[in-house]
C-alpha positions as CSV (number, residue, x, y, z in Angstrom):
1,X,0.0,0.0,0.0
2,X,1.4,3.4,-0.9
3,X,2.4,5.4,2.1
4,X,0.5,8.8,2.6
5,X,1.8,12.1,3.1
6,X,1.4,13.7,6.5
7,X,-1.3,16.0,5.2
8,X,-3.1,13.0,3.6
9,X,-3.0,11.1,6.8
10,X,-4.2,14.0,8.8
11,X,-7.0,14.6,6.3
12,X,-8.0,10.8,6.3
13,X,-7.8,10.2,10.0
14,X,-7.8,13.5,11.8
15,X,-4.6,12.4,13.3
16,X,-1.3,14.3,12.7
17,X,2.1,12.7,12.4
18,X,3.2,14.0,15.8
19,X,0.4,11.8,17.4
20,X,1.5,8.8,15.3
21,X,5.0,9.3,16.4
22,X,3.9,9.5,20.1
23,X,2.1,6.1,19.7
24,X,5.1,4.4,17.9
25,X,7.5,5.6,20.6
26,X,5.3,5.0,23.6
27,X,4.9,8.7,24.5
28,X,1.1,9.0,24.1
29,X,-0.1,11.2,26.9
30,X,-3.9,10.2,26.8
31,X,-4.6,6.9,25.0
32,X,-8.2,7.2,25.5
33,X,-8.2,10.5,23.6
34,X,-6.9,8.5,20.4
35,X,-7.8,4.9,20.8
36,X,-11.2,3.2,20.8
37,X,-14.4,4.6,19.5
38,X,-14.7,8.5,18.9
39,X,-17.4,10.6,17.6
40,X,-17.1,12.0,14.2
41,X,-19.9,14.2,13.1
42,X,-23.1,12.2,14.0
43,X,-21.6,8.6,14.1
44,X,-18.5,6.8,15.5
45,X,-15.0,6.0,14.2
46,X,-12.7,3.4,15.7
47,X,-9.0,3.5,16.1
48,X,-6.7,0.7,17.5
49,X,-2.9,0.1,17.8
50,X,-2.0,-3.5,16.8
51,X,1.6,-3.4,15.9
52,X,2.7,-6.4,13.7
53,X,-1.0,-7.2,12.7
54,X,-1.7,-7.9,9.0
55,X,-5.2,-6.5,9.2
56,X,-7.9,-5.3,11.6
57,X,-11.5,-5.4,11.0
58,X,-14.4,-4.0,12.9
59,X,-17.3,-6.4,13.2
60,X,-20.8,-6.2,14.6
61,X,-21.1,-8.2,17.8
62,X,-24.6,-9.7,18.5
63,X,-25.9,-10.7,21.9
64,X,-24.2,-13.9,23.0
65,X,-21.7,-14.0,20.1
66,X,-18.0,-13.6,21.2
67,X,-16.6,-13.9,17.6
68,X,-18.6,-11.2,15.9
69,X,-20.8,-11.5,12.8
70,X,-21.2,-8.9,10.1
71,X,-18.2,-7.0,8.9
72,X,-18.6,-3.3,9.4
73,X,-15.2,-1.9,8.1
74,X,-11.6,-3.0,7.5
75,X,-9.5,-0.4,9.2
76,X,-6.7,1.5,7.5
77,X,-3.1,0.8,8.8
78,X,-1.6,4.3,8.8
79,X,1.6,4.1,6.9
80,X,2.0,0.4,8.0
81,X,2.6,1.7,11.6
82,X,0.2,-0.7,13.3
83,X,-2.1,2.3,14.1
84,X,-5.3,1.1,12.4
85,X,-8.1,3.7,11.9
86,X,-11.7,4.1,10.3
87,X,-11.5,6.0,7.1
88,X,-15.1,7.3,7.8
89,X,-17.7,6.9,10.4
90,X,-18.8,3.3,10.7
91,X,-20.7,2.8,14.1
92,X,-24.0,4.4,15.3
93,X,-23.9,5.6,18.9
94,X,-24.1,2.8,21.3
95,X,-23.6,0.0,18.7
96,X,-21.5,-2.9,20.0
97,X,-18.4,-4.2,18.1
98,X,-15.4,-6.5,18.3
99,X,-12.0,-6.2,16.7
100,X,-11.0,-9.1,14.3
101,X,-7.2,-9.0,14.2
102,X,-5.3,-11.1,11.6
103,X,-1.8,-12.1,12.7
104,X,1.1,-13.6,10.7
105,X,2.1,-17.0,12.0
106,X,5.6,-18.4,12.2
107,X,5.0,-20.8,9.4
108,X,4.0,-18.1,7.0
109,X,0.3,-18.4,7.4
110,X,-2.3,-16.2,9.1
111,X,-4.1,-16.5,12.5
112,X,-7.4,-14.7,13.2
113,X,-8.3,-13.3,16.6
114,X,-11.4,-11.7,17.9
115,X,-10.8,-9.3,20.8
116,X,-12.7,-6.6,22.7
117,X,-11.4,-3.1,22.5
118,X,-10.1,-2.0,26.0
119,X,-10.5,1.6,25.1
120,X,-14.3,1.4,24.6
121,X,-14.8,1.2,28.4
122,X,-15.6,4.4,30.4
123,X,-14.2,5.4,33.8
124,X,-13.6,2.4,36.0
125,X,-13.0,3.7,39.5
126,X,-15.9,5.6,41.2
127,X,-15.9,9.1,42.7
128,X,-15.8,7.5,46.2
129,X,-12.8,5.5,45.4
130,X,-11.2,8.8,44.1
131,X,-12.1,10.6,47.2
132,X,-10.8,8.0,49.7
133,X,-7.6,7.5,47.6
134,X,-6.9,11.2,47.7
135,X,-7.8,11.4,51.3
136,X,-5.6,8.5,52.2
137,X,-8.5,6.6,53.9
138,X,-9.1,3.8,51.3
139,X,-9.1,0.7,53.5
140,X,-9.7,-1.9,50.7
141,X,-7.0,-1.1,48.3
142,X,-6.7,-4.7,47.1
143,X,-10.2,-4.3,45.8
144,X,-9.5,-0.9,44.2
145,X,-5.8,-0.9,43.2
146,X,-4.0,-3.8,41.6
147,X,-5.3,-6.4,39.3
148,X,-9.1,-7.5,40.0
149,X,-10.9,-9.8,37.7
150,X,-14.4,-8.5,37.1
151,X,-17.2,-8.3,34.4
152,X,-17.9,-4.8,33.0
153,X,-20.9,-4.3,30.5
154,X,-21.2,-8.0,30.2
155,X,-17.6,-8.5,29.3
156,X,-15.2,-10.6,31.6
157,X,-11.7,-9.3,32.0
158,X,-9.3,-7.8,34.5
159,X,-9.2,-4.1,35.8
160,X,-5.9,-2.7,36.5
161,X,-5.2,0.4,38.8
162,X,-2.0,1.7,40.1
163,X,-1.0,4.9,42.0
164,X,1.8,6.8,40.1
165,X,0.9,10.4,40.1
166,X,4.0,11.9,38.6
167,X,4.4,9.3,35.8
168,X,4.2,10.4,32.2
169,X,2.9,7.1,31.1
170,X,1.9,3.8,32.7
171,X,1.2,0.7,30.7
172,X,0.2,-2.9,31.7
173,X,2.5,-5.3,30.1
174,X,2.6,-9.1,30.0
175,X,2.6,-12.2,27.8
176,X,-0.7,-11.1,26.6
177,X,0.8,-8.1,24.7
178,X,4.3,-9.3,24.2
179,X,5.5,-7.1,27.1
180,X,5.0,-4.1,24.8
181,X,4.2,-0.9,26.6
182,X,2.7,0.7,23.6
183,X,-0.1,-1.8,23.4
184,X,-2.0,-1.1,26.8
185,X,-1.2,2.4,28.0
186,X,-3.6,3.5,30.9
187,X,-5.9,6.4,31.7
188,X,-4.8,8.8,34.3
189,X,-7.3,9.8,36.9
190,X,-5.6,13.2,37.6
191,X,-7.6,13.8,40.8
192,X,-6.0,10.9,42.7
193,X,-2.9,10.2,40.6
194,X,-4.2,6.7,39.7
195,X,-3.8,5.1,36.4
196,X,-6.5,2.6,35.3
197,X,-7.4,0.2,32.4
198,X,-9.7,-2.6,31.8
199,X,-8.3,-5.4,29.8
200,X,-11.1,-7.7,28.4
201,X,-10.9,-11.5,28.4
202,X,-7.7,-11.4,30.5
203,X,-8.1,-14.0,33.2
204,X,-6.7,-15.1,36.6
205,X,-3.2,-16.4,36.4
206,X,-2.1,-13.9,33.8
207,X,1.4,-12.4,34.3
208,X,1.9,-8.8,34.3
209,X,4.1,-5.7,35.4
210,X,3.8,-2.0,34.8
211,X,5.9,-0.2,32.3
212,X,6.4,3.5,33.5
213,X,7.7,6.6,32.0
214,X,8.8,8.7,34.7
215,X,8.7,12.4,35.2
216,X,11.9,13.0,33.3
217,X,10.7,11.0,30.3
218,X,12.8,7.9,30.9
219,X,11.4,4.5,30.8
220,X,11.8,2.9,34.3
221,X,12.6,-0.7,35.0
222,X,9.5,-2.8,34.9
223,X,7.7,-2.5,38.2
224,X,5.9,-5.2,40.1
225,X,2.4,-4.2,41.2
226,X,2.6,-2.9,44.8
227,X,-0.9,-4.2,45.4
228,X,-0.7,-7.6,43.7
229,X,-2.4,-10.3,45.5
230,X,-0.3,-13.0,43.8
231,X,3.2,-13.2,42.3
232,X,5.6,-15.7,40.6
233,X,8.1,-17.3,42.8
234,X,11.3,-15.5,43.1
235,X,13.7,-14.9,41.4
236,X,10.9,-13.8,39.2
237,X,9.7,-10.4,39.8
238,X,6.5,-10.8,37.8
239,X,3.0,-10.1,39.4
240,X,0.1,-12.4,38.8
241,X,-3.7,-11.7,38.4
242,X,-4.9,-13.5,41.5
243,X,-8.0,-15.8,41.4
244,X,-11.4,-14.0,42.1
245,X,-12.9,-17.2,43.5
246,X,-13.8,-16.6,47.2
247,X,-12.3,-18.9,49.8
248,X,-14.7,-21.0,51.6
249,X,-14.0,-20.4,55.3
250,X,-15.0,-22.9,57.9
251,X,-13.7,-21.0,61.1
252,X,-16.9,-19.2,62.1
253,X,-16.6,-20.6,65.6
254,X,-12.9,-19.6,66.0
255,X,-13.6,-16.1,64.8
256,X,-16.4,-15.7,67.2
257,X,-14.3,-16.9,70.2
258,X,-11.1,-15.2,69.2
259,X,-11.5,-12.0,71.3
260,X,-11.9,-14.3,74.4
261,X,-8.8,-16.3,73.4
262,X,-6.8,-13.0,73.1
263,X,-8.0,-11.4,76.3
264,X,-5.2,-10.2,78.6
265,X,-6.3,-12.9,81.1
266,X,-5.8,-15.7,78.5
267,X,-2.8,-18.0,78.1
268,X,-0.8,-17.0,75.1
269,X,2.2,-19.2,74.0
270,X,3.6,-18.5,70.6
271,X,5.6,-20.9,68.4
272,X,7.8,-18.6,66.0
273,X,8.5,-20.4,62.7
274,X,10.3,-19.5,59.6
275,X,8.1,-21.3,57.1
276,X,11.0,-21.9,54.7
277,X,13.1,-23.8,57.0
278,X,11.0,-25.5,59.7
279,X,11.2,-28.7,57.9
280,X,13.2,-29.3,54.6
281,X,12.8,-32.4,52.4
282,X,16.6,-33.4,52.0
283,X,15.6,-36.0,49.5
284,X,14.2,-33.4,47.2
285,X,17.0,-31.0,47.0
286,X,16.3,-29.6,50.4
287,X,13.1,-28.0,49.4
288,X,10.7,-26.2,51.8
289,X,7.3,-27.6,52.5
290,X,4.3,-26.1,50.8
291,X,1.2,-24.7,52.7
292,X,-0.6,-28.1,52.5
293,X,2.4,-30.0,53.7
294,X,2.9,-27.4,56.6
295,X,-0.8,-28.0,57.4
296,X,0.0,-31.7,57.8
297,X,3.1,-31.5,59.8
298,X,3.4,-28.1,61.6
299,X,-0.2,-27.8,62.9
300,X,-0.2,-31.2,64.7
301,X,3.3,-30.6,66.0
302,X,2.7,-27.1,67.5
303,X,-0.8,-28.2,68.9
304,X,0.8,-31.2,70.5
305,X,3.5,-29.0,71.9
306,X,0.9,-27.0,73.6
307,X,1.4,-23.7,71.8
308,X,-1.7,-21.5,71.4
309,X,-0.4,-19.7,68.3
310,X,2.2,-20.0,65.4
311,X,3.8,-16.8,64.4
312,X,5.5,-16.8,61.0
313,X,8.4,-14.6,60.0
314,X,7.1,-12.4,57.3
315,X,5.4,-14.3,54.4
316,X,4.7,-11.3,52.3
317,X,6.4,-11.6,49.1
318,X,10.2,-10.7,49.2
319,X,12.8,-10.8,46.6
320,X,15.6,-12.1,48.7
321,X,15.1,-15.3,50.8
322,X,18.1,-14.3,53.0
323,X,16.1,-11.5,54.4
324,X,13.8,-14.0,56.0
325,X,10.9,-11.8,54.8
326,X,12.0,-8.7,56.6
327,X,12.4,-6.9,53.3
328,X,9.2,-7.4,51.6
329,X,7.9,-5.8,48.5
330,X,4.6,-7.7,48.0
331,X,2.7,-6.4,51.1
332,X,-0.6,-7.8,49.8
333,X,0.7,-11.1,48.4
334,X,1.7,-14.4,50.2
335,X,4.9,-15.4,48.9
336,X,4.7,-17.9,46.0
337,X,7.5,-19.9,47.6
338,X,5.0,-22.1,49.3
339,X,2.1,-22.2,46.8
340,X,-0.8,-20.0,45.7
341,X,-2.6,-17.5,48.0
342,X,-5.5,-20.0,48.4
343,X,-2.9,-22.5,49.9
344,X,-2.1,-19.9,52.7
345,X,-5.8,-19.3,53.4
346,X,-6.4,-23.1,53.7
347,X,-3.5,-23.3,56.2
348,X,-5.0,-20.6,58.4
349,X,-8.4,-22.2,58.1
350,X,-7.0,-25.6,59.3
351,X,-5.1,-23.9,62.1
352,X,-8.5,-22.4,63.4
353,X,-10.1,-25.8,63.1
354,X,-7.3,-27.3,65.3
355,X,-7.6,-24.6,67.8
356,X,-4.4,-22.6,66.8
357,X,-4.1,-19.1,66.1
358,X,-1.9,-17.6,63.3
359,X,0.2,-14.4,63.8
360,X,2.3,-12.8,61.1
361,X,5.4,-10.7,61.4
362,X,4.6,-7.4,59.3
363,X,7.0,-4.7,58.2
364,X,5.9,-1.2,57.7
365,X,9.2,0.5,58.8
366,X,11.2,0.1,55.5
367,X,11.4,-1.6,52.2
368,X,14.4,-2.9,49.9
369,X,15.8,-0.9,46.9
370,X,15.3,-3.5,44.3
371,X,14.5,-1.8,41.0
372,X,11.3,-3.6,40.2
373,X,9.9,-2.6,43.7
374,X,8.7,0.7,45.2
375,X,11.9,2.7,44.9
376,X,11.2,5.9,42.9
377,X,8.2,4.0,41.7
378,X,7.0,6.8,39.3
379,X,10.5,8.3,38.8
380,X,10.1,10.3,42.0
381,X,10.4,9.4,45.7
382,X,6.9,8.4,46.1
383,X,6.8,5.8,48.9
384,X,10.1,6.9,50.4
385,X,11.5,10.2,51.8
386,X,13.4,12.3,49.1
387,X,16.0,13.2,51.9
388,X,18.3,10.2,52.7
389,X,18.6,11.5,56.2
390,X,14.9,10.7,56.6
391,X,14.4,8.0,53.8
392,X,17.4,5.7,54.0
393,X,18.0,3.1,56.7
394,X,21.7,2.9,57.2
395,X,21.7,-0.4,59.2
396,X,19.8,-2.3,56.6
397,X,20.4,-0.4,53.3
398,X,16.8,-0.1,52.9
399,X,14.3,2.9,52.2
400,X,12.0,4.2,54.9
401,X,8.3,4.8,54.2
402,X,7.2,8.5,54.1
403,X,4.6,8.4,56.7
404,X,3.8,12.0,56.2
405,X,2.1,11.1,53.0
406,X,-1.6,10.1,53.3
407,X,-1.5,7.6,50.4
408,X,1.5,5.8,51.9
409,X,-0.2,5.5,55.3
410,X,-3.3,4.2,53.4
411,X,-1.3,1.7,51.5
412,X,0.3,0.2,54.7
413,X,-3.0,0.3,56.8
414,X,-4.8,-1.4,53.8
415,X,-2.0,-4.1,53.8
416,X,-2.5,-4.9,57.4
417,X,-6.2,-5.1,56.9
418,X,-5.6,-7.4,53.9
419,X,-3.9,-10.2,56.1
420,X,-6.5,-9.7,59.0
421,X,-9.7,-9.5,57.0
422,X,-8.9,-11.4,53.8
423,X,-6.8,-14.2,55.3
424,X,-8.5,-14.3,58.8
425,X,-5.0,-13.8,60.4
426,X,-5.3,-13.4,64.3
427,X,-2.6,-10.8,64.7
428,X,0.4,-8.9,63.3
429,X,3.6,-8.6,65.0
430,X,4.9,-5.1,63.8
431,X,8.6,-5.3,63.2
432,X,11.2,-2.5,64.1
433,X,8.8,-0.1,65.7
434,X,11.7,1.6,67.6
435,X,13.2,2.6,64.3
436,X,9.9,4.1,63.4
437,X,9.5,6.1,66.7
438,X,12.7,8.1,66.6
439,X,14.2,10.2,63.8
440,X,17.8,9.7,65.1
441,X,17.5,6.0,65.4
442,X,21.0,4.5,64.7
443,X,22.1,7.9,63.3
444,X,24.9,10.2,64.4
445,X,24.6,13.9,65.1
446,X,23.9,15.7,61.8
447,X,22.6,12.6,60.1
448,X,19.0,13.1,60.9
449,X,16.3,15.8,60.7
450,X,14.4,17.0,63.8
451,X,10.7,17.1,63.9
452,X,8.9,20.5,63.6
453,X,9.4,21.1,67.3
454,X,13.2,20.2,67.0
455,X,12.7,17.0,68.7
456,X,13.9,13.5,67.9
457,X,10.5,11.9,67.9
458,X,9.1,10.9,64.6
459,X,5.6,12.5,65.0
460,X,4.4,11.2,61.6
461,X,5.1,7.6,62.5
462,X,3.4,8.1,66.0
463,X,0.3,9.3,64.3
464,X,0.5,6.4,61.8
465,X,0.7,3.8,64.4
466,X,-2.1,5.2,66.5
467,X,-4.3,5.3,63.4
468,X,-3.3,1.9,62.4
469,X,-4.2,0.4,65.7
470,X,-7.5,2.3,66.0
471,X,-8.6,1.2,62.5
472,X,-7.7,-2.4,63.3
473,X,-9.5,-2.2,66.6
474,X,-12.6,-1.1,65.0
475,X,-12.7,-3.3,61.9
476,X,-11.0,-6.6,63.4
477,X,-12.2,-7.1,67.1
478,X,-10.0,-9.6,68.9
479,X,-7.1,-9.3,66.5
480,X,-3.6,-8.7,68.2
481,X,-1.2,-6.1,67.3
482,X,2.1,-6.7,68.9
483,X,4.9,-4.2,68.9
484,X,8.6,-5.2,68.5
485,X,9.8,-2.1,70.4
486,X,13.0,-2.0,72.4
487,X,13.1,1.3,74.0
488,X,11.3,2.9,76.9
489,X,8.6,4.7,74.9
490,X,5.7,4.9,77.3
491,X,2.2,3.5,76.6
492,X,3.0,1.2,73.7
493,X,0.3,-1.1,74.6
494,X,-2.0,1.4,76.2
495,X,-5.2,2.7,74.3
496,X,-4.9,5.6,72.0
497,X,-7.5,7.5,73.9
498,X,-5.2,7.3,76.9
499,X,-2.3,8.7,75.0
500,X,-0.8,5.3,74.1
501,X,0.2,3.9,70.7
502,X,-2.7,1.3,70.8
503,X,-0.9,-2.0,70.4
504,X,-2.3,-4.9,72.4
505,X,1.2,-6.3,73.4
506,X,4.8,-5.3,73.4
507,X,7.8,-7.6,73.1
508,X,9.8,-7.3,76.4
509,X,13.2,-7.0,74.9
510,X,14.8,-5.6,78.2
511,X,13.7,-8.8,80.1
512,X,15.3,-11.0,77.4
513,X,18.6,-9.1,77.3
514,X,18.9,-9.1,81.1
515,X,18.1,-12.6,81.8
516,X,20.1,-14.1,78.9
517,X,23.1,-12.0,80.2
518,X,22.5,-13.6,83.6
519,X,22.4,-17.0,82.3
520,X,25.6,-16.6,80.3
521,X,27.6,-16.1,83.7
522,X,29.2,-19.1,85.3
523,X,26.9,-19.9,88.2
524,X,29.8,-19.1,90.5
525,X,29.5,-15.5,89.6
526,X,25.7,-15.1,89.3
527,X,25.5,-13.9,92.9
528,X,27.0,-10.6,91.6
529,X,24.4,-10.2,88.9
530,X,21.3,-11.1,90.8
531,X,19.6,-7.9,89.7
532,X,19.6,-9.1,86.1
533,X,16.9,-11.6,86.9
534,X,14.9,-9.3,89.3
535,X,15.2,-5.9,87.6
536,X,12.4,-6.9,85.0
537,X,9.8,-6.9,87.6
538,X,10.2,-3.4,88.2
539,X,8.6,-2.6,85.0
540,X,6.8,-5.9,84.2
541,X,3.4,-4.4,84.4
542,X,4.0,-1.1,82.7
543,X,2.9,-2.7,79.3
544,X,1.2,-5.9,78.3
545,X,4.4,-7.8,77.5
546,X,5.3,-10.8,75.5
547,X,8.5,-12.6,76.7
548,X,10.5,-13.2,73.4
549,X,13.1,-15.7,72.7
550,X,13.0,-15.1,69.0
551,X,15.0,-15.8,65.9
552,X,17.0,-12.6,66.6
553,X,18.7,-14.4,69.5
554,X,20.0,-17.5,67.6
555,X,21.5,-15.9,64.5
556,X,24.4,-13.7,63.4
557,X,27.0,-15.4,65.5
558,X,25.0,-15.2,68.7
559,X,24.9,-19.0,68.7
560,X,21.9,-21.2,69.7
561,X,19.9,-20.8,72.9
562,X,21.7,-23.9,74.3
563,X,25.2,-22.4,73.6
564,X,24.5,-19.3,75.5
565,X,24.3,-21.5,78.6
566,X,27.5,-22.1,80.7
567,X,28.6,-25.5,82.1
568,X,31.6,-27.8,82.4
569,X,29.7,-30.3,80.5
570,X,26.6,-30.8,78.3
571,X,24.4,-31.9,81.3
572,X,25.0,-28.6,83.1
573,X,24.3,-26.5,79.8
574,X,21.1,-28.5,79.4
575,X,20.2,-28.0,83.0
576,X,20.8,-24.3,82.7
577,X,18.5,-24.3,79.5
578,X,15.8,-26.2,81.3
579,X,15.9,-23.8,84.3
580,X,15.8,-20.7,82.0
581,X,12.7,-22.2,80.2
582,X,11.0,-22.8,83.4
583,X,11.7,-19.3,84.7
584,X,10.3,-17.9,81.3
585,X,7.1,-19.8,81.6
586,X,6.5,-18.9,85.3
587,X,7.4,-15.3,84.9
588,X,4.5,-12.7,84.3
589,X,4.1,-12.1,80.5
590,X,2.9,-14.1,77.4
591,X,5.5,-16.5,75.9
592,X,7.3,-16.7,72.4
593,X,9.9,-19.3,71.5
594,X,11.7,-19.7,68.2
595,X,11.6,-23.0,66.5
596,X,14.5,-25.4,67.4
597,X,15.0,-23.8,70.9
598,X,12.4,-26.4,72.1
599,X,14.8,-29.3,71.2
600,X,17.9,-27.5,72.6
601,X,19.2,-26.9,69.1
602,X,23.0,-27.1,69.3
603,X,23.8,-24.7,66.3
604,X,22.4,-21.2,65.5
605,X,19.6,-21.1,63.1
606,X,20.3,-21.3,59.4
607,X,17.5,-20.4,57.0
608,X,18.8,-22.8,54.5
609,X,18.6,-25.8,56.7
610,X,16.0,-27.3,59.2
611,X,16.5,-27.4,62.9
612,X,18.4,-30.5,63.7
613,X,15.4,-32.8,64.3
614,X,17.8,-35.9,64.7
615,X,18.6,-34.4,68.1
616,X,15.4,-36.1,69.3
617,X,17.1,-39.4,69.1
618,X,19.0,-38.2,72.2
619,X,16.9,-38.6,75.3
620,X,18.4,-35.4,76.8
621,X,17.2,-33.3,74.0
622,X,13.9,-35.1,73.8
623,X,13.6,-34.2,77.5
624,X,13.8,-30.5,76.8
625,X,11.1,-30.9,74.2
626,X,9.0,-32.6,76.7
627,X,9.5,-29.9,79.2
628,X,8.5,-27.2,76.8
629,X,5.3,-29.2,76.1
630,X,4.6,-29.7,79.8
631,X,5.2,-26.0,80.7
632,X,2.8,-25.0,78.0
633,X,0.2,-27.3,79.5
634,X,0.7,-26.2,83.1
635,X,0.7,-22.6,81.9
636,X,-2.7,-23.0,80.4
637,X,-4.0,-25.1,83.2
638,X,-3.0,-23.0,86.1
639,X,-5.0,-19.6,86.1
640,X,-2.3,-18.2,88.5
641,X,0.3,-18.4,85.7
642,X,-1.6,-16.4,83.1
643,X,-4.6,-14.5,84.3
644,X,-2.8,-11.5,85.8
645,X,0.2,-11.6,83.4
646,X,-0.3,-7.8,83.0
647,X,-1.3,-6.8,86.7
648,X,1.0,-6.4,89.7
649,X,-1.8,-8.1,91.7
650,X,-0.6,-11.3,90.1
651,X,3.0,-11.3,91.5
652,X,4.7,-11.1,94.7
653,X,8.3,-11.7,95.7
654,X,8.8,-14.3,98.3
655,X,12.7,-14.2,98.1
656,X,14.3,-11.9,95.8
657,X,17.4,-11.0,97.7
658,X,19.2,-14.3,98.2
659,X,22.1,-13.5,95.9
660,X,24.4,-15.5,98.0
661,X,22.8,-18.7,97.0
662,X,21.3,-17.5,93.7
663,X,17.9,-18.5,94.8
664,X,14.8,-16.8,93.9
665,X,11.1,-17.4,94.8
666,X,8.0,-15.6,94.0
667,X,4.3,-16.1,94.0
668,X,1.9,-16.1,91.1
669,X,-1.7,-15.4,91.7
670,X,-4.9,-15.3,89.6
671,X,-8.4,-14.3,90.3
672,X,-10.2,-14.9,93.7
673,X,-10.7,-18.6,94.0
674,X,-7.6,-19.6,91.9
675,X,-5.0,-21.6,93.5
676,X,-1.8,-19.7,94.1
677,X,1.4,-21.0,92.7
678,X,4.8,-20.7,94.2
679,X,8.0,-20.6,92.0
680,X,11.4,-21.4,93.2
681,X,14.7,-21.0,91.2
682,X,18.1,-22.5,92.3
683,X,20.6,-21.1,89.6
684,X,23.6,-22.9,90.9
685,X,24.8,-26.5,90.5
686,X,24.7,-26.9,94.3
687,X,21.6,-28.8,95.7
688,X,20.0,-26.8,98.6
689,X,18.6,-29.0,101.5
690,X,16.0,-27.9,103.8
691,X,15.4,-24.6,102.1
692,X,12.4,-22.8,103.8
693,X,10.1,-20.9,101.6
694,X,7.0,-19.0,103.0
695,X,3.7,-19.9,101.4
696,X,0.3,-18.2,101.5
697,X,-1.7,-21.3,102.8
698,X,-1.1,-24.4,104.9
699,X,-1.8,-28.1,104.1
700,X,-0.2,-30.3,101.5
701,X,1.6,-28.8,98.5
702,X,2.7,-30.7,95.5
703,X,5.3,-30.1,92.6
704,X,3.5,-29.4,89.4
705,X,6.9,-28.8,87.6
706,X,10.4,-29.7,88.4
707,X,12.8,-28.9,85.5
708,X,15.3,-31.5,87.2
709,X,12.9,-34.3,86.7
710,X,14.4,-37.4,85.1
711,X,11.8,-37.2,82.2
712,X,13.4,-34.0,81.3
713,X,17.0,-35.3,81.3
714,X,17.5,-34.2,84.9
715,X,18.8,-36.0,88.0
716,X,15.5,-36.5,89.4
717,X,16.0,-34.7,92.6
718,X,12.8,-33.3,94.1
719,X,10.3,-33.3,96.9
720,X,8.2,-36.3,96.2
721,X,4.6,-36.2,95.4
722,X,3.6,-34.0,98.4
723,X,5.1,-31.6,101.0
724,X,3.2,-30.3,104.1
725,X,3.5,-26.9,105.1
726,X,4.1,-26.1,108.7
727,X,3.3,-23.4,111.1
728,X,6.7,-21.9,110.8
729,X,6.6,-18.2,109.9
730,X,8.7,-17.2,106.9
731,X,9.0,-14.3,104.4
732,X,6.1,-12.5,106.0
733,X,3.7,-15.6,105.8
734,X,2.4,-17.8,108.6
735,X,3.0,-21.1,106.9
736,X,6.2,-22.3,105.1
737,X,7.7,-25.3,103.2
738,X,11.0,-27.0,103.8
739,X,12.2,-27.9,100.3
740,X,15.0,-29.8,98.5
741,X,16.1,-27.5,95.8
742,X,17.5,-29.4,92.8
743,X,20.7,-27.9,91.2
744,X,20.0,-25.5,88.3
745,X,16.4,-26.1,88.3
746,X,13.0,-24.5,88.7
747,X,10.2,-25.8,90.9
748,X,6.6,-24.8,90.4
749,X,4.4,-25.8,93.4
750,X,0.6,-25.4,94.2
751,X,-1.7,-26.3,97.1
752,X,-3.0,-29.9,96.8
753,X,-6.4,-28.5,97.8
754,X,-7.5,-24.8,97.6
755,X,-8.9,-23.4,99.7
756,X,-6.9,-25.6,102.3
757,X,-9.2,-27.6,104.6
């Protein structure tokens, strides 16, 4: 076909050469102004860009006919550019049509494809969506932004929407358009900075990314969808259109009872797990379990061990496995490493059916700098701060979210709600809260920007956290919000209306550091560090605490929990470990233990390998596992050990000053009518005979726990089935017990009958 001059093209189509060049070079500012149906005089012309096509016809579509019928017009290929246009009006207003595109085949033949025209659909997002997006209060971004399969005007397809206010162009690219950013440029909704496009007949499972032309006119590296609900497994960075089939939940009873299970007076014992390394299949190239296999193996194990909850290190999609998930980019997508999103939903449902809760670690503090992610998403510092003194985390080489921007706060809060509402997760452990609260966190003088009052507090982060916790409290009753916060910031777990941050719990990092430091000392010198075990009780009730022995304590050269324990031989090291676990479970506060610690793992955690489960062939290690199981059962069974975890009324020292013998004794109390419990620690390898302990009631007492029991690998030294209190005042009480204190051991005792008769 003879090429036309610029004037001839403009006369025939109403399109000048400048517009054609913009199409060919992917610089079209407003694709809907050119493509699709357009009124010319009293009728409609059609324009479409199909580079590489041999021909494009417009055919009339009859109801129920997806392949079209009567030919309306064969479009003109302007200068063989792939821009096909009508030479004259061909449609009446409102007349439906299809495009019939003829493509060449590799064998030299032709292939005909009927398709919908994506540029014939009107505005997709409603005015309410625009208002909420602009205001930063859209709580269901997964249903608004991202890729959502839906039917519009009777046509099934996928609606795409992405926030990129400073971009010059945004296109959806994928296998469906040969990853050609000129084929599906999106419409900009200027009022909210959101780009949208409906691609007809595109189904769940389609692979896609965004091609973005930045504010400077340069094409950015392909970007993953920040709100994608599914992804391909790394190292791929491709987003996937998630299934729109609703998951059939069967956990109504659990959800109805969840608030009671999470009450401050309820027992909470958390098993912290890295899903990728809890159990690897050595025979299959050391692969990780998928969600179905984890359901088969992990759920009965955690339940049998007496834990109430499983807490996963972040499972949000993350590019680098060595980050353990703490540098995520897919804040709406369960990582594809373990299967599809429905697999994770099924795992949660199975946990709830078994009586186990699920907690996820969640990271709103920072994100990695991978080019396909959020970094300079539209060519500008959109999600992060422009100033590196505010926006770059020096410790982790990551970028810090700009929490002064409404849209960023909305993105993060919607992510949290996605896990709690869409996946029925029971709580989030919010990572690195301390780094969010302080502008000078891990920075030297001159490396940080003060707040508007000249202080170091990050006021935007404080406002964000309070808003986050208020929204979740309103929308997700009974869900836990747990702060990993290592400073003395007041009121972390106090309600927002009382001036707090609004979390339900806070990790007690100080307790962990102090007590592990004490345990590392040779027992001979522990008498000089007695306060490390007692200091935590000064502030134990200032927050609703979780006592964490987490993954952070068994990596990066810190050694395993067992290797922190001193001792001339393995027996003493194991005895120290058993006594520490006994102290932890008896101490006020909810419990968290990282996988492998329950079997006295000898080496520190390696995310590329499982815990050494073969240690369970050794009776001593099997004994530690049995101890953790029994501690969980006693903790749940004895109200005195959990009902007043966060109240000073539930604790009283009996002996807190016997540093010479390194002996501690304290009383745990529940509600009126609950039997009290006395806990005694002997933290030296020297047995103590006839050690007198004051008790609040007379009669017989019995040991409900002795960490030196033979069943746990100990020497079996103890006090028999029952010990009778006598009328010998001690420690401010009228009755007392004379006890044999086993070496490096913890005793937990309760009245045989209560009230005593």
